[in-house]
Each structure stands twice: as structure tokens, then as C-alpha cells.
N, C-alpha and C positions, 0 to 999 in steps of 0.2 A: 123600373130599370135596375137590374141587379148584375148585369154582365158588362164587362169591358174588354176590348181588344187593345193591347199595347204593342205598338210597332217598335220592335227591339232588334231588328235584324241587320242594321246598317254596319258598315265597316268603320265609321268614325275616323276617316283619314285626316280631317282637319285637326282632330284632337290627339293624333298619334304621338306628337312630341311630348305631351303631358301625360298620356295614358298609353304606353306602348304595348302593354302585355295583356289586355283584357278588352272584352267588348264594351262599347261606349256606355250602355246602361248600367254596367257594373263598375264604372269609374267611382272611386271612393270620394265621398263628400262628408267631411267630418267623420272619417273612419267607417262609414257605412256606404254600401253600394247605392248609387243614385236611385236605382230601381226600388230599393227599400223605402226611400223617401216617398216615391210615387205611390207604392202600394199602401203605405200607412195613411197617406192623405185620402186616397179614394176608398179605402176600407171605412174610414170615419164618415165618408159621404154615402155609405150604404151599399157599396159594391161588394158582392160576396163571391163572384166568379170572374176570373181573369183568363183570357186566352192570350198567350204571349207569342207574337209572331217573331220568330228567331231565325238566324242564319249564321252569320260570322261568329265563330267561337261559341256557338250555342251551348256546348257542353258545360261551359263555366256557369251559365245561367241555370241550366237544368240541375246540375249537381248542387248548386248553392241552395236553391229553393225547393226542389222536389215537386210534389204534386199538391202541397198545401202550404199556405202561409197564414199564420194567425187565424186559423179556422176557415179561410177562404180557399176555394178550390182553384188550382192552377192547371190549365191545359196548355199544350204547346203545338204550334203549327210550324214545322221545321222546313225551311227552304232548302231543297237539294242543290239549287243554283240560285244566284241572286235574282230576285223578282222585283226589286224596287218596293217603295212604300205602298203603291196601289196593288201590285201583284201579291205582296205579303198580306194585305187586307183581304183580298179575295180568297186566298188560301185559308186564312184564319177564320173567316166568317162561317165556313163549313162546320166549325166546332161549336157554334152557338146553339144553345139548347132549344130555342123557340123563335117565334117571329116577332118578339117584343123589340122595341127600340133598344139599342145598346150604346154604350159610351165608347168612343174611339180616342186613343191617347198616343202621343208621340213619346217614345221611350227615352228621349234626351231632353225633354222639356217639362218643367214644373210650372203649372198655371193654376192658381188657387181659384177655381171656378165653383160656384154653388151648383151642384149637380141637380138638385130638385128644381131650382129656378130655371136652369137651362132646359130641363125636360118639360116643365110647365109651358115655357115659351114655345118649344118645339111642337107640343100638342095643340096649343092655342092657335098656331099658325097653320096647322095641318101640314107641317113641313116633311119633306122626305129626308132632308139633311140639314142640320143646324150647326153653324160654326161659332165658336166663341172668339171674340175679337179683342184686341188691345191696341193701344197707341204705340206704334213702333218708334223707338228712340233714335233709330238710325235707318238709313236707306239700304236697299239692295239685299237684305238678308231674308225678308219675309214677303209672303204673297199679299199684295194690296187688295182691299175689298171696298167697294162702294155700295151703299145701301139705298134702297128706296125708302119712302116714309114709313112703311109698315114693317120694316126690317127685312124685306125680301132683297136678295142680292141682285143688284143691277149691273154690276161690273166686277169681274173676278179675274185677277191676275192679268190685267191689261199690260203687264210688265211686272214690276216688283213694287213693294211698298216704298214710299219716299218718307223722309224723316218727318215724324209727327203725324203721319196718316194712320188710318185704321188698317190693321193687318190681322191675318189669320194667326190665332194663338195656339192651334194644334190640339184643341179639345173639342170634340164633336159629339152630337147625338145623331145616330143614323138608323133609319129603318132598313132592316135586312132585305126587304123586298126590292129596294132600289138597286142593290148589288146583284141579287139573283136575276134581275131582268136587264142587267147592263149589257149582256151579249158577250162579255169577255169570259173566256174559260179561266179556271182557277190558276192555271200555270202560266198565265200571260205576264210578261214583264211590263210593268207600268209604274209611272210616278203618280202619286195621289194628287199632287198640286199641279203638275204639268200636263197630265193626261186625263185622269178619271174625273176630277171635279170640273175642269173646263168643258169636257164633253157633255156631262150631265147638265151644266148650265146652258150650253148651246141648244140642247134638246128641250129646254123650257121646263125642266123639272123644278119643283118648289124648293129652292135652296134659300135658307135664311141665315142671318147673322145677329148675334147678341153681344154687345160690348160688356166686358167684365173688368172690374177695377182691382182684382186680386193680384197678389204677387206673381210675377212672371220672370222665369229664368230659363235660358236655353244654354246647355253646357256644350254646345257643338264646337266652340272654339276655345283655345286655352285661356284667353282673358276672362271669358264668362264662366268657365269652369273654376277659375280661381275665385271669382266673385261669389260663386255658389257656396264656397266654404264659409263666407261671412254671412250669408243670408239664411241658409237652411240649417235647422237645428242639429 
């Protein structure tokens, strides 16, 4: 697994008061764009090719990074209109070089997951899609996940996570074939968590979850954006 898609196209409306003039993944954390922190971490995990799914103020991201970052190749899938996280993923996966499993990341979340361990788990379960999970410290912000004994997802987004429950951490391993056979055209507007994942779960596709204990920070709201300044180097 050497390729990753980063979903970096959202408008970041909840963060607007703290970051009014740039796309959310470019919000400065200790004087560096948040996206730099993400790329640095995943480069160290062995990812050498990134496809950035971009939309709102995408020029700022493209002008800053160009087509290479520290030796890694960067491609861009630009939304001509807002497609949501699911639609952005479908558009971006067309730029993947092969049929190997790839890493999928949220552009506003840092989750220190061991990529090799996540991939090994994914392969051992013959999963189509594997979610990294964490214990949500608060309710209503994250998708709740309930697992069967072998790690297969038994219940997905029956609402939202409640405080202290297992929740979706926004780092995934995905087999491209599951997207290519989804039946959704690339230009479809979809939410990853509200549409795409629940539909695949209802169809009985092998979705699995693996809990990770690494650092988790979501900069989607001003309070956590400020907390990121204290946590990330």
C-alpha cells in the first residue's frame, strides 16, 4: 500500500471564525499548514503517492504543494461543484495507479495509526473496507461503530457516537474494486459516512474495524483547532 487519497475539499464552515481566509486543510498549526503535518506522518508510514481531493479554494493547496512533496508524487482531483466526501472519493479514486488497496484520510483529522498493522488486519480479514476506530470523548460529532467478535462491523452509524463509545477515526484501507462496483457515477454528490458506507454495509459487503490507540485530533471546530497547536509539533 503506497497510495493515499486525502479528502481536502470541504468548506470548513465551523472553523471559519478561526481560519477565515484559507481552506481548512491549510489552517496553520504551529506555523505550518495542517496538511503538512498529515503528509509528513504518512510519508514516514511508507506512503509515496497522494491524491488530494480538493474543491473550496483548491488553488491555495495546489500552489503551495505543486506536484511533489518531499519526493512523494501529488495528484489532484478537483471538484467543479461540491460533491461531498463520498463524491470526492469517487472522483479521486480514478487517479489511483492500480487495483491495490489504498489509504483514505480525512484532510482535517490527524490520527496516528500504524499503516502496516491496519493493512495486515485488512488483508487477514479479506475486508473490502477497514475503518480505524477510537474512543470518542464526546457525543454527536462522530459516527458510532459496533463490532462483532472478529472485528466485522455489526452496526454502523445507527445515529452518532455517544460519549466513550467506539467511533470512526477517519483513517481507512479501501479496495478500489468496491468503489468501482458501487454503481455511483464519479460526479455523484454523496456523503461518505451518511451515504456510501451505510449503503455498502446494508448490502453485506465485508466492512471491518480496528481500534487504534494513537493520537487523535480533529481540527473541525475552533476549540480543537486551538488544542492542535499544543499537540502537534
